[in-house]
A tleap script that builds the chain and sets N, CA, C and O, in Angstrom:
source leaprc.protein.ff14SB
mol = sequence {
  NMET ASN GLU LEU GLU ILE TYR ASN SER LEU
  ALA THR GLU ASN LEU PHE ASP LEU PHE LYS
  PHE GLN LEU LYS LYS ASP PHE GLU THR CYS
  ALA LEU ASN THR ASP PHE ILE ASP ASN LEU
  PRO GLN GLN TYR ASP LEU LEU LYS LEU SER
  ILE MET GLN GLU LEU THR PRO LEU LEU ASN
  ASN ASN SER THR LEU GLN ASN LEU LEU TYR
  ARG ILE ASP ILE SER GLU PHE GLN ILE LYS
  ASN TYR ALA GLN THR LYS SER ASN ILE SER
  PHE ASN GLU ILE LEU SER GLU LEU ILE ILE
  LYS ARG ILE LEU GLN LYS VAL ILE LEU LYS
  LYS LYS PHE SER PRO CLYS
}
set mol.1.N position { 47.978 10.415 19.755 }
set mol.1.CA position { 49.437 10.283 19.320 }
set mol.1.C position { 50.051 9.001 19.850 }
set mol.1.O position { 49.726 8.598 20.967 }
set mol.2.N position { 50.789 8.444 19.216 }
set mol.2.CA position { 51.664 7.550 20.543 }
set mol.2.C position { 53.118 8.042 21.082 }
set mol.2.O position { 53.675 9.103 20.798 }
set mol.3.N position { 53.591 7.008 21.929 }
set mol.3.CA position { 54.808 7.329 22.482 }
set mol.3.C position { 55.883 8.205 21.814 }
set mol.3.O position { 56.571 9.135 22.234 }
set mol.4.N position { 55.785 7.584 20.633 }
set mol.4.CA position { 57.212 7.922 19.482 }
set mol.4.C position { 56.885 9.373 18.770 }
set mol.4.O position { 57.790 10.173 18.531 }
set mol.5.N position { 55.570 9.622 18.469 }
set mol.5.CA position { 54.756 11.079 17.890 }
set mol.5.C position { 55.397 12.190 19.506 }
set mol.5.O position { 56.109 13.194 19.470 }
set mol.6.N position { 54.852 11.556 20.617 }
set mol.6.CA position { 55.233 12.573 21.599 }
set mol.6.C position { 56.651 12.462 21.546 }
set mol.6.O position { 57.078 13.400 20.873 }
set mol.7.N position { 57.393 11.874 21.878 }
set mol.7.CA position { 58.889 11.823 22.299 }
set mol.7.C position { 59.341 12.765 20.974 }
set mol.7.O position { 60.174 13.633 21.234 }
set mol.8.N position { 58.845 12.674 19.497 }
set mol.8.CA position { 59.590 13.673 18.641 }
set mol.8.C position { 59.074 14.882 18.664 }
set mol.8.O position { 59.670 15.695 17.958 }
set mol.9.N position { 58.020 15.325 19.334 }
set mol.9.CA position { 57.466 16.569 19.489 }
set mol.9.C position { 58.222 17.359 20.679 }
set mol.9.O position { 58.583 18.527 20.824 }
set mol.10.N position { 58.290 16.285 21.398 }
set mol.10.CA position { 58.748 17.388 22.695 }
set mol.10.C position { 60.309 17.343 22.610 }
set mol.10.O position { 60.991 18.164 23.224 }
set mol.11.N position { 60.980 16.137 21.651 }
set mol.11.CA position { 62.958 16.906 21.117 }
set mol.11.C position { 62.452 17.780 20.733 }
set mol.11.O position { 62.206 18.127 21.888 }
set mol.12.N position { 61.838 18.865 19.924 }
set mol.12.CA position { 61.890 19.758 18.940 }
set mol.12.C position { 61.900 20.890 20.191 }
set mol.12.O position { 61.052 20.961 21.080 }
set mol.13.N position { 62.797 21.547 20.066 }
set mol.13.CA position { 63.239 22.623 21.112 }
set mol.13.C position { 62.415 23.593 21.408 }
set mol.13.O position { 62.068 23.705 22.583 }
set mol.14.N position { 61.869 24.595 20.322 }
set mol.14.CA position { 60.729 25.356 20.384 }
set mol.14.C position { 59.519 24.965 20.986 }
set mol.14.O position { 58.975 25.666 21.840 }
set mol.15.N position { 58.916 23.548 20.473 }
set mol.15.CA position { 57.969 23.013 20.667 }
set mol.15.C position { 57.777 22.711 22.106 }
set mol.15.O position { 56.641 22.521 22.540 }
set mol.16.N position { 59.072 22.641 23.055 }
set mol.16.CA position { 59.099 21.829 24.244 }
set mol.16.C position { 59.229 23.056 25.359 }
set mol.16.O position { 59.255 22.833 26.570 }
set mol.17.N position { 59.308 24.415 24.759 }
set mol.17.CA position { 59.384 25.711 25.226 }
set mol.17.C position { 57.744 25.685 25.877 }
set mol.17.O position { 57.097 25.643 26.924 }
set mol.18.N position { 57.632 25.751 24.233 }
set mol.18.CA position { 56.273 26.453 24.580 }
set mol.18.C position { 55.121 25.170 24.883 }
set mol.18.O position { 53.919 25.311 24.658 }
set mol.19.N position { 55.716 23.941 25.416 }
set mol.19.CA position { 54.626 22.743 25.746 }
set mol.19.C position { 55.212 23.245 27.338 }
set mol.19.O position { 54.697 22.469 28.143 }
set mol.20.N position { 55.938 24.074 27.938 }
set mol.20.CA position { 56.478 24.366 29.023 }
set mol.20.C position { 55.187 25.331 29.707 }
set mol.20.O position { 54.496 25.306 30.726 }
set mol.21.N position { 55.313 26.092 28.607 }
set mol.21.CA position { 54.365 27.704 28.853 }
set mol.21.C position { 53.218 27.380 29.202 }
set mol.21.O position { 52.718 27.826 30.235 }
set mol.22.N position { 52.561 26.496 28.352 }
set mol.22.CA position { 51.618 26.215 28.434 }
set mol.22.C position { 50.927 25.305 30.088 }
set mol.22.O position { 49.955 25.550 30.803 }
set mol.23.N position { 52.170 24.070 30.148 }
set mol.23.CA position { 51.925 23.162 31.356 }
set mol.23.C position { 51.857 24.433 32.659 }
set mol.23.O position { 50.979 24.598 33.506 }
set mol.24.N position { 52.856 25.044 32.481 }
set mol.24.CA position { 52.768 26.511 34.070 }
set mol.24.C position { 51.696 27.325 34.104 }
set mol.24.O position { 51.180 27.643 35.175 }
set mol.25.N position { 51.082 27.902 32.496 }
set mol.25.CA position { 49.881 28.525 32.605 }
set mol.25.C position { 48.651 27.671 33.339 }
set mol.25.O position { 47.965 28.119 34.257 }
set mol.26.N position { 48.529 26.469 32.797 }
set mol.26.CA position { 47.067 25.552 33.113 }
set mol.26.C position { 47.464 25.301 34.805 }
set mol.26.O position { 46.556 25.485 35.616 }
set mol.27.N position { 49.091 24.803 35.403 }
set mol.27.CA position { 48.735 24.854 36.723 }
set mol.27.C position { 48.879 26.425 37.262 }
set mol.27.O position { 48.151 26.547 38.248 }
set mol.28.N position { 49.405 27.369 37.024 }
set mol.28.CA position { 48.969 28.600 37.694 }
set mol.28.C position { 47.206 28.892 37.925 }
set mol.28.O position { 46.599 29.340 38.897 }
set mol.29.N position { 46.723 28.415 36.558 }
set mol.29.CA position { 45.415 29.280 36.618 }
set mol.29.C position { 44.925 28.426 37.757 }
set mol.29.O position { 43.979 28.821 38.439 }
set mol.30.N position { 45.478 27.357 37.982 }
set mol.30.CA position { 44.604 26.468 39.516 }
set mol.30.C position { 45.263 26.492 40.670 }
set mol.30.O position { 45.008 25.767 41.632 }
set mol.31.N position { 46.146 27.337 40.612 }
set mol.31.CA position { 46.681 27.705 41.896 }
set mol.31.C position { 47.688 26.367 41.968 }
set mol.31.O position { 47.613 25.737 43.022 }
set mol.32.N position { 48.229 26.077 41.381 }
set mol.32.CA position { 49.056 25.064 41.664 }
set mol.32.C position { 50.639 25.106 41.601 }
set mol.32.O position { 51.307 25.859 40.893 }
set mol.33.N position { 51.006 24.349 42.296 }
set mol.33.CA position { 52.868 24.725 42.521 }
set mol.33.C position { 53.692 24.727 40.502 }
set mol.33.O position { 53.411 23.899 39.635 }
set mol.34.N position { 54.509 25.728 40.376 }
set mol.34.CA position { 55.052 25.328 38.923 }
set mol.34.C position { 56.474 25.583 39.068 }
set mol.34.O position { 57.190 26.005 38.161 }
set mol.35.N position { 56.917 25.261 40.451 }
set mol.35.CA position { 58.549 25.479 40.456 }
set mol.35.C position { 59.223 24.298 39.398 }
set mol.35.O position { 60.162 24.560 38.647 }
set mol.36.N position { 58.665 23.156 39.472 }
set mol.36.CA position { 59.145 22.239 38.738 }
set mol.36.C position { 59.158 22.100 37.472 }
set mol.36.O position { 59.524 21.130 36.809 }
set mol.37.N position { 58.563 23.546 36.996 }
set mol.37.CA position { 58.091 23.206 35.567 }
set mol.37.C position { 59.427 23.853 34.806 }
set mol.37.O position { 59.694 23.556 33.641 }
set mol.38.N position { 60.216 24.748 35.579 }
set mol.38.CA position { 61.277 25.564 34.451 }
set mol.38.C position { 62.697 24.121 34.280 }
set mol.38.O position { 63.577 23.996 33.429 }
set mol.39.N position { 62.367 23.296 35.443 }
set mol.39.CA position { 63.545 21.990 35.039 }
set mol.39.C position { 63.234 20.842 34.557 }
set mol.39.O position { 63.834 19.789 34.773 }
set mol.40.N position { 61.958 21.052 33.656 }
set mol.40.CA position { 61.117 19.595 33.281 }
set mol.40.C position { 62.177 18.333 32.321 }
set mol.40.O position { 62.390 18.667 31.156 }
set mol.41.N position { 62.529 17.564 32.578 }
set mol.41.CA position { 63.266 17.030 31.397 }
set mol.41.C position { 62.527 16.889 30.416 }
set mol.41.O position { 61.311 16.717 30.487 }
set mol.42.N position { 63.447 16.972 28.992 }
set mol.42.CA position { 62.649 16.338 27.753 }
set mol.42.C position { 62.598 15.379 27.462 }
set mol.42.O position { 61.815 15.162 26.537 }
set mol.43.N position { 63.378 14.180 28.037 }
set mol.43.CA position { 62.752 12.999 27.735 }
set mol.43.C position { 61.531 12.614 28.417 }
set mol.43.O position { 61.270 12.811 29.604 }
set mol.44.N position { 60.544 11.834 27.222 }
set mol.44.CA position { 59.136 11.569 27.687 }
set mol.44.C position { 58.866 10.533 29.131 }
set mol.44.O position { 57.867 10.781 29.806 }
set mol.45.N position { 59.627 9.591 29.480 }
set mol.45.CA position { 59.195 9.258 30.904 }
set mol.45.C position { 59.500 9.627 31.699 }
set mol.45.O position { 58.959 9.401 32.782 }
set mol.46.N position { 61.192 10.875 31.434 }
set mol.46.CA position { 61.131 11.586 33.094 }
set mol.46.C position { 60.661 12.664 32.845 }
set mol.46.O position { 61.056 13.589 33.555 }
set mol.47.N position { 59.669 12.969 31.778 }
set mol.47.CA position { 58.914 14.031 32.081 }
set mol.47.C position { 57.435 13.893 32.183 }
set mol.47.O position { 56.619 14.792 31.983 }
set mol.48.N position { 57.090 12.178 32.650 }
set mol.48.CA position { 55.737 11.614 32.626 }
set mol.48.C position { 56.044 11.245 33.742 }
set mol.48.O position { 55.025 10.965 34.373 }
set mol.49.N position { 57.631 10.991 34.747 }
set mol.49.CA position { 57.300 10.896 36.159 }
set mol.49.C position { 57.424 11.825 36.714 }
set mol.49.O position { 56.877 11.734 37.813 }
set mol.50.N position { 58.144 13.287 36.455 }
set mol.50.CA position { 58.044 14.785 37.203 }
set mol.50.C position { 56.309 15.045 37.683 }
set mol.50.O position { 55.799 15.208 38.792 }
set mol.51.N position { 55.780 15.001 36.431 }
set mol.51.CA position { 54.152 15.439 36.299 }
set mol.51.C position { 53.283 14.362 37.306 }
set mol.51.O position { 52.248 14.625 37.917 }
set mol.52.N position { 53.951 13.202 37.287 }
set mol.52.CA position { 53.583 12.355 38.067 }
set mol.52.C position { 53.254 12.618 39.571 }
set mol.52.O position { 52.148 12.611 40.111 }
set mol.53.N position { 54.754 12.902 40.236 }
set mol.53.CA position { 55.117 13.605 41.070 }
set mol.53.C position { 54.213 14.384 41.834 }
set mol.53.O position { 53.655 14.195 42.915 }
set mol.54.N position { 54.201 15.786 40.580 }
set mol.54.CA position { 53.254 16.685 41.362 }
set mol.54.C position { 51.772 16.273 41.239 }
set mol.54.O position { 50.834 16.857 41.782 }
set mol.55.N position { 51.697 15.222 40.478 }
set mol.55.CA position { 49.696 15.060 40.641 }
set mol.55.C position { 49.392 13.989 42.171 }
set mol.55.O position { 48.311 13.719 42.694 }
set mol.56.N position { 50.758 13.567 42.568 }
set mol.56.CA position { 50.215 12.564 43.360 }
set mol.56.C position { 49.249 13.035 44.766 }
set mol.56.O position { 48.200 12.551 45.190 }
set mol.57.N position { 50.358 14.556 45.433 }
set mol.57.CA position { 49.169 14.490 45.925 }
set mol.57.C position { 47.654 15.294 46.334 }
set mol.57.O position { 46.975 15.371 47.358 }
set mol.58.N position { 47.538 15.880 44.807 }
set mol.58.CA position { 46.086 15.909 44.339 }
set mol.58.C position { 45.016 14.999 44.052 }
set mol.58.O position { 43.833 15.243 43.810 }
set mol.59.N position { 45.672 13.831 44.124 }
set mol.59.CA position { 44.755 12.470 43.849 }
set mol.59.C position { 43.980 12.732 45.547 }
set mol.59.O position { 42.943 12.111 45.783 }
set mol.60.N position { 44.377 13.361 46.278 }
set mol.60.CA position { 43.682 13.141 47.736 }
set mol.60.C position { 42.851 14.369 47.424 }
set mol.60.O position { 41.700 14.275 47.851 }
set mol.61.N position { 43.122 15.444 46.820 }
set mol.61.CA position { 41.906 16.561 46.389 }
set mol.61.C position { 41.014 17.072 45.252 }
set mol.61.O position { 41.172 17.963 44.417 }
set mol.62.N position { 40.047 16.227 45.499 }
set mol.62.CA position { 39.216 15.538 44.171 }
set mol.62.C position { 38.816 17.103 43.743 }
set mol.62.O position { 38.605 17.178 42.532 }
set mol.63.N position { 38.708 17.991 44.240 }
set mol.63.CA position { 38.114 19.484 43.525 }
set mol.63.C position { 39.283 20.168 42.748 }
set mol.63.O position { 39.006 20.384 41.568 }
set mol.64.N position { 40.702 20.610 43.205 }
set mol.64.CA position { 41.615 20.446 42.947 }
set mol.64.C position { 42.215 19.841 41.808 }
set mol.64.O position { 42.975 20.514 41.113 }
set mol.65.N position { 41.952 18.585 41.516 }
set mol.65.CA position { 42.235 17.485 40.637 }
set mol.65.C position { 41.179 17.765 39.007 }
set mol.65.O position { 41.378 17.649 37.798 }
set mol.66.N position { 40.262 18.099 39.729 }
set mol.66.CA position { 39.102 18.501 38.486 }
set mol.66.C position { 39.011 19.544 38.159 }
set mol.66.O position { 38.167 19.742 37.285 }
set mol.67.N position { 39.641 20.495 38.560 }
set mol.67.CA position { 39.521 22.050 38.435 }
set mol.67.C position { 40.935 21.950 37.412 }
set mol.67.O position { 40.962 22.598 36.366 }
set mol.68.N position { 41.953 21.179 37.778 }
set mol.68.CA position { 43.172 20.807 36.860 }
set mol.68.C position { 42.707 20.268 35.316 }
set mol.68.O position { 43.098 20.620 34.203 }
set mol.69.N position { 41.874 19.436 35.664 }
set mol.69.CA position { 41.683 18.522 34.131 }
set mol.69.C position { 40.753 19.177 33.318 }
set mol.69.O position { 40.651 19.033 32.100 }
set mol.70.N position { 39.978 20.010 34.142 }
set mol.70.CA position { 38.860 20.963 33.285 }
set mol.70.C position { 39.598 21.786 32.745 }
set mol.70.O position { 39.274 21.917 31.564 }
set mol.71.N position { 40.581 22.518 33.079 }
set mol.71.CA position { 41.384 23.597 32.585 }
set mol.71.C position { 42.147 22.765 31.496 }
set mol.71.O position { 41.533 23.128 30.494 }
set mol.72.N position { 42.879 22.084 31.158 }
set mol.72.CA position { 43.370 21.218 30.555 }
set mol.72.C position { 42.858 20.787 29.310 }
set mol.72.O position { 43.292 20.761 28.158 }
set mol.73.N position { 41.406 20.329 30.089 }
set mol.73.CA position { 40.562 20.300 28.725 }
set mol.73.C position { 40.845 18.719 28.635 }
set mol.73.O position { 41.096 18.143 27.576 }
set mol.74.N position { 40.773 18.126 29.841 }
set mol.74.CA position { 40.773 16.476 29.949 }
set mol.74.C position { 39.080 16.056 30.303 }
set mol.74.O position { 38.374 16.799 30.985 }
set mol.75.N position { 38.772 15.241 29.938 }
set mol.75.CA position { 37.291 14.104 30.509 }
set mol.75.C position { 37.718 13.252 31.238 }
set mol.75.O position { 38.709 12.562 31.479 }
set mol.76.N position { 36.454 13.526 31.617 }
set mol.76.CA position { 35.952 11.863 32.407 }
set mol.76.C position { 36.033 10.529 31.427 }
set mol.76.O position { 36.363 9.367 31.665 }
set mol.77.N position { 35.703 11.026 30.533 }
set mol.77.CA position { 34.926 10.132 29.203 }
set mol.77.C position { 36.476 9.720 28.777 }
set mol.77.O position { 36.885 8.619 29.147 }
set mol.78.N position { 37.232 10.474 28.104 }
set mol.78.CA position { 38.713 10.419 27.811 }
set mol.78.C position { 39.774 9.583 29.052 }
set mol.78.O position { 40.616 8.838 28.550 }
set mol.79.N position { 39.767 9.669 30.527 }
set mol.79.CA position { 40.285 8.608 31.174 }
set mol.79.C position { 40.044 8.070 31.246 }
set mol.79.O position { 40.996 7.315 31.444 }
set mol.80.N position { 38.434 7.089 31.290 }
set mol.80.CA position { 38.360 6.143 31.309 }
set mol.80.C position { 38.520 5.357 30.025 }
set mol.80.O position { 39.155 4.307 30.123 }
set mol.81.N position { 38.061 5.682 28.876 }
set mol.81.CA position { 38.990 4.727 27.934 }
set mol.81.C position { 40.078 4.627 27.708 }
set mol.81.O position { 40.616 3.583 27.342 }
set mol.82.N position { 40.685 5.812 27.897 }
set mol.82.CA position { 42.544 5.236 28.449 }
set mol.82.C position { 42.968 4.683 29.188 }
set mol.82.O position { 44.159 4.411 29.335 }
set mol.83.N position { 41.728 4.276 30.074 }
set mol.83.CA position { 42.352 3.439 31.200 }
set mol.83.C position { 42.164 2.176 30.758 }
set mol.83.O position { 42.986 1.300 31.027 }
set mol.84.N position { 41.092 1.940 30.048 }
set mol.84.CA position { 40.797 0.768 29.521 }
set mol.84.C position { 41.921 0.234 28.654 }
set mol.84.O position { 42.170 -0.962 28.805 }
set mol.85.N position { 42.562 0.834 27.870 }
set mol.85.CA position { 43.684 0.766 26.643 }
set mol.85.C position { 44.721 0.178 27.471 }
set mol.85.O position { 45.254 -0.925 27.352 }
set mol.86.N position { 44.963 1.282 28.507 }
set mol.86.CA position { 46.467 1.364 29.303 }
set mol.86.C position { 46.390 0.650 30.953 }
set mol.86.O position { 46.991 1.125 31.916 }
set mol.87.N position { 45.345 -0.811 31.005 }
set mol.87.CA position { 45.104 -1.563 32.552 }
set mol.87.C position { 46.007 -2.040 32.866 }
set mol.87.O position { 45.697 -3.135 33.334 }
set mol.88.N position { 47.483 -1.823 32.922 }
set mol.88.CA position { 48.442 -2.444 33.569 }
set mol.88.C position { 49.195 -1.428 33.635 }
set mol.88.O position { 50.405 -1.649 33.684 }
set mol.89.N position { 48.630 0.233 33.659 }
set mol.89.CA position { 49.388 1.463 34.539 }
set mol.89.C position { 48.922 1.729 35.692 }
set mol.89.O position { 48.240 0.797 36.119 }
set mol.90.N position { 49.013 2.805 36.542 }
set mol.90.CA position { 48.329 3.510 37.449 }
set mol.90.C position { 47.282 4.731 37.339 }
set mol.90.O position { 47.580 5.605 36.525 }
set mol.91.N position { 46.429 4.842 37.861 }
set mol.91.CA position { 45.855 5.832 37.957 }
set mol.91.C position { 46.118 7.574 37.391 }
set mol.91.O position { 45.519 8.317 36.615 }
set mol.92.N position { 47.754 7.737 38.551 }
set mol.92.CA position { 48.479 8.587 38.019 }
set mol.92.C position { 48.994 8.701 36.975 }
set mol.92.O position { 48.996 9.760 36.349 }
set mol.93.N position { 49.628 7.446 36.514 }
set mol.93.CA position { 50.821 7.546 34.996 }
set mol.93.C position { 48.886 7.642 34.193 }
set mol.93.O position { 48.347 8.578 33.602 }
set mol.94.N position { 48.646 7.020 34.349 }
set mol.94.CA position { 47.309 7.524 33.316 }
set mol.94.C position { 46.985 9.060 32.923 }
set mol.94.O position { 46.838 9.514 31.788 }
set mol.95.N position { 46.929 9.603 33.908 }
set mol.95.CA position { 46.443 11.025 33.827 }
set mol.95.C position { 47.808 12.101 33.582 }
set mol.95.O position { 47.758 13.236 33.107 }
set mol.96.N position { 48.802 11.488 33.978 }
set mol.96.CA position { 50.112 11.936 33.155 }
set mol.96.C position { 49.897 11.958 31.843 }
set mol.96.O position { 49.679 12.923 31.110 }
set mol.97.N position { 49.977 10.782 31.593 }
set mol.97.CA position { 50.222 10.307 30.079 }
set mol.97.C position { 49.285 11.588 29.489 }
set mol.97.O position { 49.823 12.470 28.820 }
set mol.98.N position { 47.822 11.614 29.798 }
set mol.98.CA position { 47.033 12.138 29.315 }
set mol.98.C position { 46.941 13.602 29.521 }
set mol.98.O position { 46.160 14.258 28.833 }
set mol.99.N position { 47.853 14.286 30.625 }
set mol.99.CA position { 48.133 15.737 30.342 }
set mol.99.C position { 49.407 16.138 29.267 }
set mol.99.O position { 49.530 17.108 28.518 }
set mol.100.N position { 50.109 15.217 29.467 }
set mol.100.CA position { 51.474 15.540 28.247 }
set mol.100.C position { 50.407 15.445 26.713 }
set mol.100.O position { 50.351 16.386 25.922 }
set mol.101.N position { 49.849 14.509 26.575 }
set mol.101.CA position { 49.694 14.723 25.056 }
set mol.101.C position { 48.750 15.823 24.855 }
set mol.101.O position { 48.834 16.539 23.857 }
set mol.102.N position { 47.646 16.032 25.964 }
set mol.102.CA position { 46.638 17.103 25.582 }
set mol.102.C position { 47.015 18.390 25.678 }
set mol.102.O position { 46.262 19.255 25.232 }
set mol.103.N position { 48.764 18.883 26.529 }
set mol.103.CA position { 49.395 20.044 26.336 }
set mol.103.C position { 50.060 20.189 25.027 }
set mol.103.O position { 50.206 21.264 24.446 }
set mol.104.N position { 50.423 19.123 24.632 }
set mol.104.CA position { 51.119 18.603 23.639 }
set mol.104.C position { 50.065 19.084 21.946 }
set mol.104.O position { 50.274 19.419 20.780 }
set mol.105.N position { 49.106 18.853 22.739 }
set mol.105.CA position { 48.028 19.349 20.987 }
set mol.105.C position { 47.528 20.306 21.176 }
set mol.105.O position { 46.786 20.553 20.225 }
set mol.106.N position { 47.482 21.387 22.238 }
set mol.106.CA position { 47.057 22.347 22.586 }
set mol.106.C position { 48.537 23.926 21.844 }
set mol.106.O position { 48.399 25.101 21.505 }
set mol.107.N position { 49.676 23.025 21.928 }
set mol.107.CA position { 50.681 23.758 21.760 }
set mol.107.C position { 51.035 23.316 19.830 }
set mol.107.O position { 51.636 23.912 18.936 }
set mol.108.N position { 50.584 22.515 19.875 }
set mol.108.CA position { 50.874 21.907 18.449 }
set mol.108.C position { 49.802 22.980 17.291 }
set mol.108.O position { 50.087 23.545 16.235 }
set mol.109.N position { 48.594 22.909 18.038 }
set mol.109.CA position { 47.447 23.833 17.524 }
set mol.109.C position { 47.555 24.683 17.253 }
set mol.109.O position { 47.222 25.052 16.127 }
set mol.110.N position { 48.175 25.597 18.302 }
set mol.110.CA position { 48.369 26.940 18.682 }
set mol.110.C position { 48.996 27.379 17.741 }
set mol.110.O position { 48.676 28.374 17.091 }
set mol.111.N position { 50.264 26.468 17.506 }
set mol.111.CA position { 51.356 26.940 16.823 }
set mol.111.C position { 51.060 27.042 15.322 }
set mol.111.O position { 51.446 27.957 14.595 }
set mol.112.N position { 50.112 25.681 14.846 }
set mol.112.CA position { 49.845 25.479 13.609 }
set mol.112.C position { 48.549 26.868 13.328 }
set mol.112.O position { 48.411 27.079 12.123 }
set mol.113.N position { 47.961 27.458 13.915 }
set mol.113.CA position { 46.410 28.083 13.612 }
set mol.113.C position { 46.970 29.563 14.128 }
set mol.113.O position { 46.178 30.477 13.894 }
set mol.114.N position { 47.907 29.856 14.632 }
set mol.114.CA position { 48.037 31.469 15.308 }
set mol.114.C position { 49.047 31.984 14.069 }
set mol.114.O position { 50.039 31.440 13.585 }
set mol.115.N position { 48.291 33.437 13.710 }
set mol.115.CA position { 49.256 34.336 12.503 }
set mol.115.C position { 51.053 34.200 13.175 }
set mol.115.O position { 51.500 34.061 14.313 }
set mol.116.N position { 51.712 34.330 11.767 }
set mol.116.CA position { 52.862 34.627 11.977 }
set mol.116.C position { 53.731 35.524 11.932 }
set mol.116.O position { 54.881 35.288 12.302 }
savepdb mol mol.pdb
quit
């Protein structure tokens, strides 16, 4: 998914609500703060920035960050590959982008394959 596809998907209100619900569920499962999720902006850059701010304290707590990435289903291999293609951005920004992409994938797949 490129940034335009992500932006267009997040622009769909119903999809964005499902995105926030899934993000909250994944953060809660790891016992992390979810207060920021209710007020998340729908614009991609602002959304990424909000998630980056929540991830910053986790960079010093490796086990909590690992738990979150495991819960969201982001592998070390994915992080390394993405970092190679985006060598001009910070690790925190890489994680934020991967989290947005993976949560959005989860939401779209659940919506597509769930009984109507």
